[in-house]
C-alpha positions as CSV (number, residue, x, y, z in Angstrom):
1,M,0.0,0.0,0.0
2,T,1.4,3.4,-1.0
3,R,1.7,6.3,1.5
4,A,-1.2,8.1,-0.2
5,E,-3.4,5.0,0.1
6,E,-2.4,4.6,3.8
7,K,-3.4,8.3,4.4
8,L,-6.7,7.8,2.6
9,D,-7.4,4.6,4.5
10,R,-6.9,6.4,7.8
11,N,-9.3,9.1,6.8
12,L,-12.1,6.7,5.9
13,N,-15.1,6.5,8.1
14,I,-17.7,4.8,5.9
15,P,-20.7,4.9,8.2
16,F,-20.2,8.6,9.0
17,G,-19.4,9.3,5.3
18,I,-22.6,7.6,4.2
19,S,-24.6,9.6,6.9
20,I,-23.1,12.9,5.5
21,G,-24.0,11.7,2.0
22,I,-27.6,11.1,3.0
23,A,-27.7,14.5,4.8
24,E,-26.5,16.2,1.5
25,I,-29.4,14.5,-0.3
26,L,-31.9,15.8,2.3
27,L,-30.4,19.3,2.0
28,T,-30.9,19.1,-1.8
29,V,-34.5,18.1,-1.5
30,G,-35.0,20.7,1.3
31,I,-33.6,23.5,-1.0
32,S,-35.9,22.3,-3.8
33,V,-38.9,22.5,-1.4
34,L,-38.0,26.1,-0.4
35,V,-37.4,27.2,-4.0
36,K,-40.8,25.8,-5.1
37,S,-42.5,27.5,-2.2
38,I,-41.5,31.0,-3.3
39,S,-41.2,30.5,-7.1
40,Q,-44.7,31.8,-7.6
41,D,-43.9,35.1,-5.8
42,L,-40.3,35.8,-6.8
43,S,-38.4,35.5,-10.1
44,I,-36.0,32.7,-10.6
45,I,-33.3,35.4,-11.1
46,T,-33.9,36.8,-7.6
47,I,-33.8,33.3,-6.1
48,L,-30.6,32.4,-7.8
49,M,-29.0,35.8,-6.9
50,F,-29.6,35.1,-3.2
51,R,-28.6,31.4,-3.5
52,Y,-25.2,32.2,-5.1
53,A,-24.4,35.3,-3.1
54,L,-25.3,33.9,0.3
55,C,-23.6,30.6,-0.4
56,L,-20.3,32.3,-1.2
57,P,-19.0,33.6,2.1
58,L,-18.9,30.3,3.9
59,L,-17.2,28.6,0.9
60,I,-14.5,31.3,0.8
61,L,-13.8,30.9,4.6
62,F,-13.7,27.1,4.3
63,A,-11.4,27.2,1.3
64,I,-9.0,29.7,2.9
65,F,-9.0,27.6,6.1
66,Q,-8.1,24.5,4.1
67,H,-5.7,25.8,1.5
68,G,-4.6,29.3,2.6
69,R,-3.1,31.4,-0.2
70,T,-3.8,28.8,-2.8
71,A,-7.6,28.9,-2.2
72,F,-8.2,30.9,-5.3
73,T,-5.6,29.3,-7.6
74,I,-6.9,27.8,-10.9
75,S,-4.7,26.4,-13.7
76,R,-7.3,25.5,-16.4
77,Y,-9.4,28.6,-16.9
78,S,-11.1,27.4,-20.1
79,I,-12.3,24.2,-18.4
80,L,-13.4,26.2,-15.4
81,A,-15.4,28.6,-17.7
82,A,-17.1,25.6,-19.3
83,R,-17.9,24.1,-15.9
84,T,-19.3,27.4,-14.8
85,V,-21.6,28.0,-17.8
86,T,-22.9,24.4,-17.7
87,G,-23.4,24.5,-13.9
88,L,-25.3,27.8,-14.0
89,T,-27.5,26.7,-16.9
90,S,-28.3,23.4,-15.1
91,L,-29.3,25.0,-11.9
92,T,-31.3,27.7,-13.6
93,C,-33.2,25.1,-15.6
94,F,-33.8,23.0,-12.4
95,Y,-35.2,26.0,-10.5
96,A,-37.3,27.1,-13.4
97,A,-38.7,23.6,-13.9
98,L,-39.8,23.6,-10.2
99,D,-42.1,26.5,-11.0
100,L,-43.8,24.6,-13.8
101,M,-44.0,21.0,-12.7
102,S,-44.4,18.9,-9.6
103,L,-41.5,18.4,-7.2
104,A,-41.7,14.7,-7.8
105,K,-41.3,14.9,-11.5
106,V,-38.5,17.4,-11.5
107,T,-36.5,15.5,-8.9
108,T,-37.0,12.2,-10.8
109,L,-36.1,13.6,-14.2
110,F,-32.9,15.1,-12.8
111,Q,-31.7,11.5,-12.1
112,T,-31.4,11.0,-15.9
113,L,-28.1,12.8,-15.4
114,T,-26.2,9.5,-15.3
115,L,-27.9,8.5,-18.6
116,F,-26.8,11.8,-20.3
117,I,-23.2,11.3,-19.0
118,T,-23.2,7.9,-20.8
119,L,-24.5,9.5,-24.0
120,L,-21.9,12.2,-23.9
121,A,-18.9,10.0,-22.8
122,P,-18.0,8.7,-26.3
123,I,-18.1,12.3,-27.7
124,L,-16.4,14.3,-24.9
125,L,-14.3,11.7,-23.2
126,G,-13.6,9.3,-26.0
127,E,-14.9,6.4,-23.9
128,R,-16.3,3.2,-25.4
129,V,-19.8,2.4,-24.3
130,G,-20.9,-1.2,-24.7
131,W,-24.3,-2.6,-25.7
132,R,-25.2,-3.3,-22.1
133,R,-24.9,0.3,-21.1
134,W,-26.6,1.5,-24.2
135,T,-29.5,-0.8,-23.4
136,A,-29.6,0.6,-19.8
137,V,-29.7,4.1,-21.3
138,I,-32.7,3.2,-23.5
139,I,-34.6,1.7,-20.6
140,G,-33.8,4.7,-18.4
141,F,-35.1,7.2,-21.0
142,G,-38.2,4.9,-21.4
143,G,-38.7,5.4,-17.6
144,A,-38.4,9.2,-18.2
145,M,-41.1,9.1,-20.8
146,L,-43.4,7.4,-18.2
147,V,-42.7,10.1,-15.7
148,I,-43.3,12.8,-18.3
149,S,-46.6,11.2,-19.4
150,P,-47.0,13.3,-22.6
151,G,-50.5,14.8,-22.7
152,G,-51.4,13.6,-19.3
153,K,-52.2,15.4,-16.1
154,G,-49.7,18.1,-15.2
155,W,-48.2,18.0,-18.7
156,S,-46.1,21.1,-19.4
157,P,-43.9,21.2,-22.5
158,A,-41.9,24.1,-21.2
159,G,-41.5,22.3,-17.8
160,I,-40.4,19.0,-19.4
161,T,-37.9,20.9,-21.6
162,L,-36.4,22.6,-18.6
163,G,-36.6,19.4,-16.5
164,L,-34.5,17.5,-19.0
165,A,-32.2,20.4,-19.8
166,A,-31.2,20.5,-16.1
167,P,-29.7,17.0,-16.1
168,F,-28.3,17.4,-19.6
169,F,-26.2,20.5,-18.6
170,G,-25.5,18.9,-15.3
171,A,-23.9,16.0,-17.1
172,L,-21.8,18.4,-19.1
173,M,-20.8,20.1,-15.9
174,L,-19.7,16.8,-14.3
175,V,-17.6,16.0,-17.4
176,M,-15.9,19.4,-16.9
177,L,-15.5,18.7,-13.2
178,R,-13.8,15.4,-14.0
179,K,-11.3,17.2,-16.1
180,L,-10.8,20.0,-13.6
181,G,-10.3,17.4,-10.8
182,R,-7.0,16.3,-12.4
183,S,-5.4,19.6,-11.8
184,D,-7.4,22.0,-9.6
185,N,-8.8,21.9,-6.1
186,P,-12.6,21.4,-5.8
187,A,-12.9,24.2,-3.2
188,S,-11.2,26.6,-5.6
189,T,-13.5,25.8,-8.5
190,A,-16.5,26.0,-6.2
191,I,-15.5,29.6,-5.2
192,W,-15.1,30.7,-8.8
193,Y,-18.3,29.0,-9.9
194,N,-20.4,30.5,-7.1
195,G,-18.7,33.9,-7.5
196,A,-19.6,33.9,-11.2
197,G,-23.2,33.0,-10.4
198,A,-23.5,35.7,-7.7
199,T,-22.1,38.3,-10.2
200,L,-24.2,37.2,-13.1
201,F,-27.6,37.1,-11.4
202,T,-26.9,40.3,-9.5
203,L,-26.3,42.1,-12.8
204,L,-29.5,40.5,-14.3
205,F,-31.4,41.5,-11.2
206,M,-30.3,45.1,-11.5
207,W,-30.8,45.1,-15.3
208,R,-34.4,43.9,-15.0
209,G,-35.1,46.5,-12.3
210,D,-36.4,43.8,-9.9
211,M,-37.1,44.8,-6.3
212,L,-36.0,43.1,-3.2
213,P,-38.9,41.1,-1.6
214,E,-40.7,43.0,1.1
215,E,-42.2,40.1,2.9
216,H,-40.0,38.9,5.8
217,T,-41.0,35.3,5.2
218,N,-39.6,35.4,1.6
219,L,-36.4,37.0,2.9
220,I,-36.0,34.3,5.5
221,I,-36.5,31.6,2.9
222,L,-34.0,33.2,0.5
223,G,-31.5,33.3,3.3
224,A,-32.2,29.7,4.2
225,I,-31.6,28.6,0.6
226,G,-28.2,30.3,0.5
227,L,-27.2,28.9,3.8
228,L,-28.4,25.4,3.1
229,A,-26.6,25.5,-0.3
230,S,-23.3,26.2,1.6
231,F,-23.8,23.2,3.8
232,Q,-24.9,21.1,0.9
233,Q,-21.5,21.7,-0.9
234,F,-19.6,21.1,2.3
235,S,-21.4,17.8,2.7
236,I,-20.5,16.7,-0.8
237,A,-16.8,17.4,-0.2
238,F,-16.7,16.0,3.4
239,S,-18.6,12.8,2.5
240,H,-16.1,12.0,-0.3
241,Q,-13.3,12.4,2.2
242,L,-14.9,9.8,4.5
243,A,-16.3,7.2,2.1
244,P,-15.4,5.9,-1.4
245,A,-17.3,7.5,-4.3
246,T,-18.4,4.0,-5.4
247,L,-20.5,3.8,-2.2
248,L,-21.8,7.3,-2.3
249,A,-22.9,7.4,-6.0
250,P,-25.9,5.1,-5.6
251,L,-27.1,7.1,-2.6
252,R,-27.9,10.0,-5.0
253,Y,-31.0,8.1,-6.1
254,L,-32.5,8.4,-2.6
255,S,-33.5,11.9,-3.7
256,V,-36.2,10.3,-5.8
257,P,-38.2,8.8,-3.0
258,F,-37.4,11.8,-0.8
259,G,-38.6,14.2,-3.5
260,I,-41.7,12.2,-4.2
261,A,-42.5,12.0,-0.4
262,A,-41.9,15.8,0.0
263,G,-44.2,16.6,-3.0
264,V,-47.0,14.4,-1.7
265,M,-46.8,15.6,1.9
266,I,-46.1,19.3,1.4
267,Y,-47.7,20.1,-1.9
268,A,-50.4,17.3,-2.1
269,E,-49.0,16.1,-5.4
270,S,-50.6,12.9,-6.8
271,L,-48.5,9.7,-6.8
272,T,-49.2,7.9,-10.0
273,I,-48.2,4.5,-11.2
274,E,-46.4,6.2,-14.1
275,I,-44.1,8.1,-11.7
276,V,-43.4,5.1,-9.5
277,L,-42.6,2.8,-12.4
278,G,-40.7,5.4,-14.4
279,S,-38.6,6.4,-11.4
280,A,-37.8,2.8,-10.8
281,L,-36.6,2.3,-14.3
282,I,-34.5,5.4,-14.2
283,V,-32.9,4.5,-10.9
284,L,-32.2,0.9,-11.7
285,S,-30.8,1.6,-15.2
286,S,-28.5,4.3,-13.7
287,I,-27.3,2.0,-10.9
288,F,-26.5,-0.6,-13.6
289,I,-24.5,1.9,-15.6
290,L,-22.5,2.9,-12.4
291,R,-21.8,-0.8,-11.7
292,R,-20.6,-1.4,-15.3
293,E,-18.5,1.7,-15.1
294,R,-16.9,0.5,-11.9
295,E,-16.2,-3.0,-13.4
296,R,-14.7,-1.3,-16.5
297,Q,-12.4,0.8,-14.3
298,N,-11.3,-2.2,-12.2
299,A,-10.6,-4.2,-15.4
300,A,-8.5,-1.3,-16.7
């Protein structure tokens, strides 16, 4: 065992890491609930401005505490720019979709992200995708069609477009993060990404002439969104220090039952057989893809 592997092994605490990973998923669903609760009263630009601006201070303090003077150092600016654009687009589409569709549908459709990564891998990463993974992709998108239920109750073409655009650009973002991870620190890229988001949406807020919300309840919710987003990103980084990514990746799909449960209990959303069956197909096909990817990496 190498010295780096010994250090990594000493830092592992799998039960605690999994607990932090589940907490991150709960934070993600909680933020989605808060965004949906005020999306009818406030513009998505206002929500995103608060989310990015209020998320930034804690991230900066954390990065400086961990890395000191190198907290803001980036070596691959072109990849960082692509990661920032795709990340901003993905989150904007996700928040906008929450305003048009049920929480259960938006949360479930976002889990097609793994399917989009598989579609993009041959083009952007030069990876070979075998027939088993292609079959899983087809089955997964079949599940997405069940969730969408074209022409059915709650059908929203704009919402569906945004709901699928969010995981598509999210997949592009993860590809960029994979490339950045080879040379740059995740905390540094997070600062630049959130700083760009805060700047962009503040400028859009001013250009549109939007007004700050007057209701104290909305201000409290906006503050909570920014604060929870900080802890969400801390949880992602901390959980990966404590447990292997291969164990944490499947946990992501817990957001589907959590999101469906939150939609049913908080917004009285209907739980249809199409959503249940479609979400099961998406989750199972994505887990199969992750398993095949792990087997491929082990073989290599």
